[in-house]
C-alpha positions as CSV (number, residue, x, y, z in Angstrom):
1,M,0.0,-0.2,0.1
2,N,1.2,3.4,-0.8
3,N,1.5,5.4,2.5
4,R,0.9,8.8,1.6
5,N,1.9,10.5,4.7
6,Y,-1.6,12.4,5.4
7,E,-0.8,11.8,9.0
8,N,1.3,15.1,8.7
9,L,-1.8,17.2,8.1
10,I,-3.4,16.0,11.2
11,I,-2.8,17.7,14.7
12,G,-1.7,14.7,17.4
13,A,-1.4,12.1,14.4
14,E,2.2,11.6,15.7
15,Q,1.0,10.5,19.3
16,T,0.2,6.9,18.0
17,D,2.8,5.5,20.2
18,T,0.1,6.8,22.8
19,E,-3.3,6.3,21.3
20,I,-4.7,5.1,17.7
21,C,-7.9,6.9,16.8
22,F,-10.3,4.5,15.2
23,D,-13.3,6.7,16.0
24,N,-13.3,9.3,13.4
25,A,-17.2,8.3,12.1
26,A,-17.8,10.1,15.6
27,T,-15.3,12.9,15.4
28,T,-12.3,13.4,13.8
29,P,-8.9,15.4,15.0
30,P,-8.2,18.9,13.2
31,F,-6.3,19.9,10.3
32,K,-3.0,21.7,11.1
33,S,-4.3,24.2,8.3
34,V,-7.4,25.0,10.1
35,M,-5.9,26.0,13.5
36,A,-3.4,27.9,11.3
37,A,-6.3,29.5,9.4
38,V,-8.0,30.1,12.8
39,C,-5.2,31.5,14.9
40,G,-4.6,33.6,11.8
41,F,-8.0,35.1,11.6
42,A,-8.3,35.6,15.3
43,P,-6.5,39.0,15.4
44,F,-9.8,40.5,13.2
45,Y,-12.4,38.6,15.0
46,S,-15.2,40.6,15.4
47,S,-19.4,40.8,15.0
48,V,-20.7,40.3,11.7
49,H,-23.2,42.0,10.0
50,R,-24.0,44.9,11.9
51,G,-20.3,46.5,12.9
52,S,-19.3,49.7,11.4
53,G,-15.6,48.7,12.2
54,K,-13.0,47.7,10.5
55,K,-12.7,44.4,12.0
56,S,-16.3,43.9,11.9
57,E,-16.7,44.6,8.1
58,A,-13.5,42.0,7.4
59,A,-15.4,39.6,9.5
60,S,-18.8,40.1,7.7
61,K,-16.7,39.8,4.3
62,L,-15.1,36.4,5.5
63,F,-18.2,34.8,6.7
64,E,-20.0,35.3,3.6
65,Q,-16.8,34.2,1.7
66,C,-16.7,31.1,3.8
67,R,-20.5,30.5,2.9
68,K,-19.9,30.6,-0.7
69,E,-16.8,28.3,-0.6
70,I,-18.7,25.6,1.2
71,L,-21.8,26.0,-1.2
72,S,-19.2,25.1,-4.1
73,F,-17.5,22.1,-2.4
74,V,-21.0,20.4,-3.2
75,N,-21.4,22.5,-6.6
76,G,-24.3,24.3,-4.8
77,D,-26.1,26.8,-7.2
78,P,-25.9,30.2,-5.3
79,V,-29.2,31.5,-7.2
80,H,-31.3,28.7,-6.2
81,D,-29.9,27.3,-3.0
82,V,-29.4,28.6,0.4
83,L,-26.5,27.5,2.8
84,I,-27.7,27.9,6.3
85,F,-25.0,27.6,9.3
86,T,-26.2,25.3,12.1
87,K,-24.4,23.8,15.0
88,N,-24.3,20.5,13.4
89,T,-26.1,17.9,10.8
90,T,-28.5,17.2,13.9
91,E,-29.8,20.9,14.0
92,S,-29.6,21.2,10.4
93,I,-32.0,18.4,10.0
94,N,-34.5,19.6,12.9
95,K,-34.6,22.9,11.5
96,L,-35.6,21.4,8.0
97,A,-38.1,19.1,9.1
98,A,-39.7,22.0,11.3
99,A,-40.1,24.4,8.0
100,L,-41.5,21.5,6.2
101,A,-44.0,20.7,9.0
102,C,-46.5,23.1,7.9
103,E,-47.0,22.0,4.6
104,S,-50.1,19.8,3.6
105,R,-48.3,16.6,2.6
106,N,-47.8,14.9,6.0
107,I,-45.6,11.6,5.0
108,V,-41.6,11.0,5.0
109,I,-40.3,8.2,4.1
110,A,-36.8,7.5,5.6
111,T,-34.8,4.0,6.1
112,E,-34.1,1.2,8.3
113,M,-30.5,2.6,8.3
114,E,-30.6,5.8,9.6
115,H,-29.1,7.5,12.6
116,H,-31.2,8.9,15.1
117,S,-30.7,12.5,13.8
118,N,-32.5,11.9,10.6
119,D,-35.3,9.6,12.1
120,L,-36.4,11.2,15.3
121,P,-36.9,14.7,13.9
122,W,-39.4,13.6,11.1
123,R,-41.2,11.2,13.7
124,K,-42.1,14.5,15.7
125,H,-43.5,16.4,12.8
126,F,-44.5,13.9,10.1
127,K,-45.8,10.3,9.6
128,T,-42.8,8.4,9.0
129,F,-42.5,5.0,7.0
130,Y,-39.1,3.2,6.3
131,A,-37.3,1.4,3.7
132,E,-36.1,-2.0,4.2
133,T,-32.7,-3.1,4.3
134,D,-31.5,-6.4,3.5
135,K,-29.9,-9.2,5.7
136,A,-26.6,-7.7,5.3
137,G,-27.7,-3.9,6.1
138,R,-27.9,-2.7,2.5
139,L,-30.7,-0.5,1.5
140,C,-33.5,-2.3,-0.4
141,L,-34.4,0.1,-3.4
142,N,-37.3,-1.7,-4.5
143,D,-39.0,-1.5,-1.4
144,L,-38.1,2.3,-1.3
145,E,-40.1,2.6,-4.8
146,D,-42.8,0.4,-3.2
147,K,-43.5,2.6,-0.4
148,L,-43.3,5.7,-2.7
149,K,-45.8,4.3,-5.0
150,Q,-48.0,3.2,-2.0
151,H,-48.1,6.7,-0.4
152,K,-48.2,8.4,-4.0
153,S,-48.7,12.4,-3.6
154,K,-48.9,12.3,0.3
155,V,-44.8,11.9,0.6
156,R,-43.4,15.2,1.0
157,L,-39.5,13.8,1.3
158,V,-37.5,10.8,0.9
159,T,-34.7,11.1,3.6
160,V,-31.7,8.8,3.5
161,T,-28.0,8.8,5.0
162,G,-25.7,9.4,2.1
163,A,-23.2,6.6,4.2
164,S,-24.0,4.5,7.3
165,N,-22.3,5.6,10.5
166,V,-22.7,2.1,11.6
167,T,-22.0,-0.3,8.1
168,G,-20.2,2.2,6.1
169,Y,-22.8,1.3,3.4
170,I,-22.7,4.4,0.7
171,N,-26.4,4.8,-0.7
172,D,-26.7,5.6,-4.5
173,I,-28.0,9.1,-3.7
174,H,-28.7,10.5,-7.2
175,T,-30.8,7.1,-8.2
176,I,-32.8,7.5,-5.4
177,A,-33.2,11.6,-5.6
178,E,-34.4,10.5,-9.7
179,M,-37.2,7.9,-7.7
180,A,-38.3,10.5,-5.1
181,H,-38.7,13.3,-7.7
182,K,-40.3,10.7,-10.3
183,Y,-43.2,10.4,-7.8
184,G,-43.5,13.9,-6.7
185,A,-41.1,13.9,-3.8
186,E,-37.9,15.5,-2.6
187,I,-34.6,14.2,-0.8
188,L,-32.6,15.3,1.9
189,V,-29.2,13.6,2.2
190,D,-27.6,13.3,5.7
191,A,-24.3,13.5,4.5
192,A,-22.6,13.6,7.9
193,Q,-20.5,10.5,7.0
194,L,-20.4,10.9,3.4
195,A,-19.1,14.3,2.8
196,P,-15.7,13.7,4.5
197,H,-14.9,10.6,2.3
198,S,-16.3,11.0,-1.1
199,E,-17.2,13.4,-3.6
200,I,-20.7,14.9,-3.6
201,D,-22.4,17.1,-6.4
202,I,-25.8,17.9,-5.7
203,K,-26.3,18.7,-9.2
204,K,-28.2,21.3,-11.2
205,P,-32.0,21.7,-9.9
206,D,-33.4,20.9,-13.4
207,T,-31.6,17.6,-13.4
208,P,-33.4,14.6,-12.4
209,G,-30.9,13.6,-9.6
210,H,-30.6,16.7,-7.9
211,I,-30.1,16.7,-4.1
212,D,-32.7,19.1,-2.8
213,Y,-31.7,19.3,0.8
214,L,-27.8,18.2,2.0
215,A,-26.5,18.4,5.8
216,F,-23.1,17.8,7.2
217,S,-21.1,19.1,9.8
218,S,-17.6,20.1,10.2
219,H,-16.4,18.0,13.3
220,K,-16.7,15.0,11.1
221,M,-14.4,16.6,8.7
222,Y,-11.3,18.0,10.5
223,A,-12.4,20.9,11.5
224,P,-13.5,21.7,15.2
225,F,-15.7,24.4,16.7
226,G,-19.0,23.1,16.3
227,T,-20.6,24.1,12.7
228,G,-22.9,22.1,10.5
229,V,-24.8,23.5,7.3
230,L,-27.9,22.9,5.8
231,I,-28.5,23.3,1.9
232,A,-31.8,24.0,0.6
233,P,-34.0,25.7,-2.0
234,K,-34.0,29.4,-1.2
235,A,-37.4,29.3,-2.1
236,V,-38.6,26.9,1.1
237,F,-37.0,28.9,3.6
238,Q,-38.2,32.5,2.0
239,K,-41.9,31.4,2.8
240,T,-41.2,30.2,6.3
241,S,-40.6,32.3,9.9
242,P,-37.8,31.4,11.5
243,E,-37.7,28.5,13.9
244,H,-35.4,30.5,16.4
245,S,-35.9,33.9,16.6
246,G,-34.2,37.4,17.7
247,G,-31.2,39.2,17.1
248,G,-29.9,39.0,13.7
249,T,-33.2,37.4,12.0
250,V,-34.9,40.7,11.6
251,N,-35.4,43.8,9.2
252,L,-38.2,46.0,11.3
253,V,-39.7,45.7,14.5
254,T,-42.5,47.5,16.0
255,R,-44.9,46.7,18.9
256,N,-47.3,45.2,16.5
257,N,-45.3,43.8,13.7
258,V,-42.3,42.1,12.8
259,I,-40.7,41.9,9.3
260,W,-38.2,39.3,8.9
261,E,-34.5,39.3,7.1
262,E,-33.8,37.3,4.0
263,T,-32.8,33.9,4.2
264,P,-30.1,32.7,5.4
265,H,-30.0,35.9,8.0
266,K,-33.2,35.0,9.2
267,D,-32.3,31.6,10.0
268,E,-29.2,32.1,11.8
269,A,-30.5,33.5,14.9
270,G,-28.0,35.4,17.1
271,T,-24.2,36.0,16.6
272,P,-23.1,33.6,14.4
273,N,-20.2,30.6,14.8
274,L,-17.5,32.9,12.9
275,M,-14.7,30.7,14.0
276,G,-16.1,27.6,13.1
277,A,-17.2,28.8,9.7
278,V,-13.5,29.9,9.2
279,A,-12.7,26.3,10.2
280,M,-14.9,24.6,7.9
281,A,-13.9,26.5,5.1
282,S,-10.2,25.9,5.6
283,A,-10.9,22.0,6.3
284,L,-12.6,21.9,2.7
285,K,-9.9,23.8,1.0
286,T,-7.4,21.0,2.3
287,I,-9.6,18.2,1.4
288,C,-9.8,19.7,-2.2
289,D,-5.9,20.0,-2.3
290,V,-5.5,16.5,-1.3
291,G,-8.2,15.8,-3.8
292,M,-11.4,14.0,-2.4
293,N,-11.1,11.1,-5.1
294,N,-7.1,10.6,-3.7
295,I,-8.7,10.1,-0.4
296,A,-11.3,8.0,-1.0
297,A,-8.7,5.7,-2.8
298,Y,-6.4,5.6,0.0
299,E,-9.4,5.0,2.9
300,A,-10.7,2.3,0.2
301,E,-6.9,0.6,0.5
302,L,-7.3,0.7,4.3
303,L,-10.7,-0.7,4.2
304,K,-9.8,-3.7,2.0
305,Y,-6.8,-4.5,4.2
306,A,-8.6,-4.1,7.5
307,L,-11.6,-6.3,6.2
308,K,-8.8,-8.9,5.1
309,K,-7.0,-9.0,8.3
310,M,-10.1,-9.5,10.6
311,S,-11.4,-11.9,8.4
312,N,-9.1,-14.4,9.7
313,I,-9.5,-13.7,13.3
314,S,-11.0,-16.6,15.2
315,G,-14.9,-15.7,16.7
316,L,-15.0,-12.4,15.1
317,R,-18.1,-11.4,13.5
318,L,-18.8,-8.6,11.1
319,Y,-22.0,-6.9,10.9
320,C,-21.5,-6.3,7.1
321,D,-21.1,-8.2,4.0
322,G,-17.7,-7.8,4.0
323,K,-17.7,-6.3,0.4
324,E,-15.3,-3.5,-0.4
325,T,-17.3,-1.4,-2.8
326,S,-19.9,1.1,-2.2
327,R,-18.7,1.7,1.3
328,I,-16.6,4.2,3.6
329,G,-14.0,3.0,6.0
330,V,-16.4,1.5,8.6
331,I,-16.5,-1.7,10.1
332,P,-18.8,-3.0,12.8
333,F,-17.7,-6.3,14.9
334,N,-18.1,-8.5,17.9
335,I,-16.2,-11.0,19.3
336,R,-17.8,-14.1,20.7
337,K,-18.9,-14.1,24.0
338,I,-17.2,-11.1,24.7
339,P,-19.6,-8.0,25.4
340,H,-18.9,-5.2,23.2
341,Q,-17.9,-2.7,25.7
342,D,-15.4,-4.8,27.5
343,L,-14.1,-5.8,23.9
344,A,-13.7,-1.4,23.5
345,A,-12.3,-1.0,27.0
346,A,-9.8,-3.7,26.2
347,L,-8.8,-2.3,23.2
348,S,-8.3,1.0,24.7
349,Q,-6.9,0.2,28.0
350,E,-4.6,-2.7,26.5
351,A,-3.6,-1.8,23.2
352,G,-3.9,1.9,23.1
353,V,-6.8,1.9,20.2
354,A,-9.6,4.1,20.6
355,V,-12.8,2.7,19.1
356,R,-16.9,2.9,19.8
357,S,-19.2,0.6,20.9
358,G,-22.9,0.5,21.2
359,C,-25.4,1.2,19.1
360,F,-23.9,4.2,17.6
361,C,-27.1,6.6,17.7
362,A,-28.7,3.8,15.6
363,Q,-30.6,1.5,17.6
364,P,-33.2,0.2,15.3
365,Y,-30.5,-0.6,12.6
366,V,-28.5,-2.3,15.1
367,Q,-30.7,-4.3,16.7
368,K,-31.9,-5.6,13.1
369,L,-28.1,-5.9,12.4
370,L,-27.8,-8.1,15.7
371,G,-30.9,-10.1,14.7
372,M,-32.5,-9.2,17.9
373,D,-36.4,-10.4,17.9
374,D,-39.5,-8.4,19.4
375,H,-38.9,-10.7,22.7
376,T,-35.6,-9.4,23.3
377,I,-36.3,-5.8,22.1
378,K,-39.2,-5.7,24.5
379,Y,-36.8,-7.1,27.8
380,Y,-34.7,-3.7,27.0
381,Q,-37.7,-1.9,27.1
382,N,-38.8,-3.3,30.2
383,Y,-35.2,-3.0,31.7
384,P,-33.8,0.5,30.2
385,D,-30.9,0.0,32.8
386,A,-29.9,-3.4,31.7
387,A,-26.6,-3.5,29.6
388,R,-27.7,-3.8,26.3
389,P,-26.1,-5.8,23.0
390,G,-24.6,-3.8,20.5
391,M,-21.1,-3.6,18.6
392,V,-17.7,-2.6,18.3
393,R,-16.8,-0.1,15.3
394,I,-14.0,1.2,13.8
395,S,-14.0,4.1,11.2
396,F,-11.0,5.5,9.1
397,G,-9.9,8.9,8.5
398,L,-7.4,10.1,6.0
399,Y,-4.6,9.9,8.6
400,N,-5.2,6.1,9.5
401,T,-2.3,3.7,8.6
402,I,-1.9,-0.1,7.9
403,Q,0.6,-0.4,10.6
404,E,-2.3,0.8,13.0
405,I,-4.5,-1.9,11.6
406,D,-1.8,-4.4,12.2
407,R,-1.4,-3.0,15.8
408,M,-5.1,-3.7,16.5
409,S,-5.3,-7.1,14.6
410,D,-2.6,-8.7,16.5
411,F,-4.1,-7.4,19.7
412,L,-7.8,-9.0,18.6
413,S,-6.3,-12.2,17.5
414,T,-4.2,-12.3,21.0
415,L,-7.8,-11.7,22.7
416,T,-9.8,-14.3,21.0
417,H,-7.5,-17.0,22.6
418,S,-7.6,-15.3,26.2
419,N,-9.6,-16.3,29.3
420,I,-12.6,-15.0,28.7
421,K,-13.3,-14.8,32.9
422,E,-10.8,-12.4,33.1
423,I,-12.3,-9.8,30.7
424,R,-15.6,-9.8,32.2
425,K,-16.7,-12.5,35.0
426,N,-20.3,-11.7,35.0
427,H,-22.2,-11.3,31.7
428,E,-25.0,-13.6,31.7
429,H,-27.5,-10.6,31.2
430,Y,-26.3,-10.4,27.6
431,K,-27.9,-12.4,24.8
432,I,-24.7,-13.6,22.6
433,F,-25.4,-12.8,18.9
């Protein structure tokens, strides 16, 4: 494998002798370029949009420039689309759900593989149906189309993850978009996992495969400071009142009347996260400089290597189909008779490998992958404090290496032959899947 030394781009990547990070699907470490950009701008940090000072004018100009650059990153149309800054993908989806809730069509079709953030907001405002996944956890497009046919003109939106945070499967978002548009619906893509790993082109509005709504977060793209974006047709938000009101959202306020600002400003209440916008734009520039195709190719090599190594470990079960195509570098697994949280703790404490364990904010999807029946699910509903079944997840960033995979795999191979009782003496309450 060609090691491209991408780890040189990352703050803290040289500390692998202390800990290896395989939890990038949750949060990535920052690019050095991002921190340099933030520190470089810090002397000019000021209030945006309403100040008359030179620093405020410079800050306002940079904030709007960041908006343009981020929209351009996904080939958005500045005439048709608006980019609204939010805290994260979760807030973006909640904002969109609230904006669409007042419309007459009351059905949203999601999928069985969604993160809670692309599920619960829709349950709150709409009747929500779920396109099925197959035994390996991949989305069944035929079932999605059947549900579109079944509910016809009542469907307002199809909402789908671009890439699963559990299995790493990439969905064919443009085919799904064509399908949604064919039946008079629009599409939202939750791109929190897709955007850091694969090129996204939302395409022109008159294209059948156009992505109507897109949401993603900077903290999974090597930029801290808590910023997300929602990209949507301007026309949708021009006709809605803001979900949150207050400073920055209004043009005129009297005792009896309010005239709202135009979107996006009316939809970004309060002082915006300027540093977050600077960090996000800087991170995307670095990603473009490296080349998204190069990143995707390198991470595909990591994935292929890891799948091969892990498939040879006795007692290890993958909760994905093991194929290398149409997926990002995310691998869910368990080792027979070892509770998932104990396995994650052992990896951290004994091997210095940081992973994630549990259900990854996608409980219905994980329950299905684990094969949990209704009786088992009801047990955990009745005893919510009981330790729950789950799995361990490793997820790669562009800075990870094959040497790190070797270190993890070597430890897992040893662990499977160790005395299980020494790992956990009391795990009878677990159902072993």
